[in-house]
N, C-alpha and C positions, 0 to 999 in steps of 0.2 A: 657557610657564609662566603659570598663571592669576594668580599673585601676584607678577608681575615687579616692579611698582612698589613694593610693600611690601618685597620682598626687597632691592631696591637701596637703598631708604631706610634700612632697618635696618642693612645692611652698611656704608653710608657714614657712619653716625653712630657716635660713640664713647661719648657720655654720653646716656642715654635715661631719660625719666620715663614711668612707666605709671600711668594713672589708672583708678579704678573708680567706680561710682555710690554715692551715699549710700544708707543702709539696705542695706549690702552683703550679698550672698548667696553661696552656694557657687559659682555660675556666674561671677560677675564676679571673685571672688577667685581661682578656679581658672584663669580666662583670663589674669589678670595673672601669676600665679605660673608658669604653663606658658610664657608668652611670655618672662618674665624669666629662667626657667631656660635656655631656648634661647640667649638673648642672653649670659648669663653664661658659658655653655659655649663661646661663640666670643669670649670675652674682652672683652665690652662692660661698661661701667659702668652699672648699673641701679638706680633707686630706684622704690619703689612709694608711691602716695599715695591716701588715702581721707579725705574730709571727714566722717568719722563714726567712732563707736566700732565695734569689731568683736567679736562675741560669741566667747567662749573656745571654743565648739564648733568654730569654723572654724580653730582652731590645727592641726587635722589636715592642712590644706591647705598650711600653711607660708607663708613670706613675712613680712617686717616692713614695715608700712605707716606712712608718715609723715603728720602732720597739717599740717605747714608746709613750704613750698618756699622754700629760701634760696639755691639754686645755679642756674646757667645750664645749659641742656640743649641738645644738638644736635637732639634729636627728642623729641616728645611723642606718646604713644599712648593713646587711650581704648579700653577694652574693655567690651563689654556695656552701652554707654550709648546709649539711643535718641535722645537729644538732648544738646546741650552742657551744659544746665542740670542734668542729672543728676549732674554732678561737683561740685555745690555751689559753694563758694568758689573752687575751682580752675577753674571755667568761664572766668573772666576771663583768667587767664594762658594758658589753652589757646587761646582765641579770638585772643589777641594774638600768639601764636607763629607764625612763618612756615613751620614744618616739622612737620606734624601728620598722624597716621594715626588712623582710626576703624575698628575691627573690631567688628561687631555682628551679631546674629541677629534683631532686631526689624524687622518689615515697616514700622513707622512711623518708622524712623530718618530723620533730617533731613539726612544727608550733610553734616555740619558741619565736616569736616576737609579738609585739602588732598588727602589720599588717603583714599578710602572703600572699604571692602569690607563689604557688607551682604548676607548670604544667610540666609534664614529656615531655622532648624534648631531641634531641641528644646532645644539649649543652645548658647551661644556657644563653649564649649570644643570642640565638634565642628568649628566653623570653624577653630579653632587646629590641631586634629588634621589637617584637610585641608590647611592651609597648610604644616605641617611635612612632610607627604607630598609636596607640590608642591616644597618646597625640597630634598627628598632627605635629610631629617634623620632620624637614628636617635634615637628617644626614649630616655629613661632612666627610672628608677623614680620620681623626683620629678616629672618632667613628666607621666608617665602617671597618677600619683596625682592631680595637679591637674586633668587633663582628665576623669578618671573622676568626681572630686568634683563638677565642674560638671554633668555628665550626671545624676548621682544627685540633685543638688539641684533641678534644673529639671524632673525627671520624677517626683519623689517616690519615688525608688528604683525607677525603670523601671516605674511603675504608671500613668502618664498621659502625654499628649502624643502626637505623631505618631511612634509607636515602630515604625519600619520595620525590615526585616531589616538594612539598612545600619547602624542604630544598634547593634543587637546584635552585628554583626560588628566594629564599632569597639570595643565593650566587651570582646569576646573577645580582641582584640589587646592591649588595655590590661592585661587580667588576666595576660597572658604576661610582663609586666614585674615579676611577683612583688609587686604592690601589696597592701597589707594591707586586704583587703576588709572583714573583720569590724570593724576599727577605724574605717574610713571610714564604714561604714553606722551604726555605733553613735553616733559623734559627730554625724553629719549628720541622722539620723532618730530616734534613740531617747534620747540622753542628755538628762536634765533634772535640774535641781537641785530640792530640796524646795520652795524658794520659788517656783520656776516652776510646780510642780504646784499650789501653793496659789493662784497667780495664775490658772492655767487653771480651777480650780474656780470662782473668781469670774466669769471670763469665760463659762463655760458656764451659770452661773446667770442670766446676762443674755440668753441666746440666745433669739431670736424667729424664727419662721418664718411667712412670708406667701406661700402658693402655692409658686412656685419660687424665692423669694428668702429668704435667711436673713441675720441680722445678730447680732453680739454687740458689747458695749460694755465697754471697760475704762477706768475713771475714774482720775484722778490719785490719789484716795484708795486705790484698789485697789493701785496701784504702791507707794504709801507703806506701806500695811498689810502688804504681802508683801515689802517691801525689794527690789523688782525695778525694772527699767527697760524702755524700749521694746525693747531688745535681746532681752528674754526672751519676746517675743510670737511669734517666728517659728514657723510651723507651726500656730498656734492656729486659723486660719481653715479649715484642712482638716477640723476636727471639724464645722464647719457645712456645708461643701460636700459632705461625704460622706453627708449625710442624704438618704435616698431622696426623689426628686422635686425636690430643690433643684438648681438650675442655676447660680445666682449667689449668692455669699456675701461679706460684708465683715466685717472686724473693725475697729471704730472705737476709737481710743485718744486719751485726753485727756492732753496733755503739759504744759499750762499752765492755771492757774486761769481 
């Protein structure tokens, strides 16, 4: 079994904390919810933690994430975090714990836990899918939804990244669990509030292109004028990177004066 150490650690623990990175996206949230769903199905106590606000669009993935940690845990797991500092304020308690797991898909991962599984993939939820297969676990609709959401989020709806036949085979299997494809795609890729659209208009008005580099800037005034926050910026940079000839794009946001 490729995941023997992780399997034993998960099964030997009763109370488990799962952490995601700040500025959470569909992949980290999907990884957490998929793992938590499996653990809850085998009668483990699970809490999710995120040191940041989570946009309402990600409610389609599920999971209730806490901002404060007040209990003791047998085991702590970080998902989709390339380094321990990506957990924000929770990085300290994670570093100090003597029983930790790190499951990630970034090649730059620093192997910061006691047990580390790092395998490059288009999304970290693919690592979770393969782990469940290694465990011999039968997925359910909620776990399949979380895994699919992570893939969709990190590939822009299966439109970029290293999209091998393996990825599409996994997606095909997930669809077999009767997941709500239209709803997931709507919430993760299309749903926008009117205020977000107004913010996007301001962001696009700042767009500059220099050769193969593009940038846009969102000021604190822009956020205030449209009654939005940094959570409403997700996906904006894609408008810049999709410009013909552009290879690299950034969206710079001002959060403090």
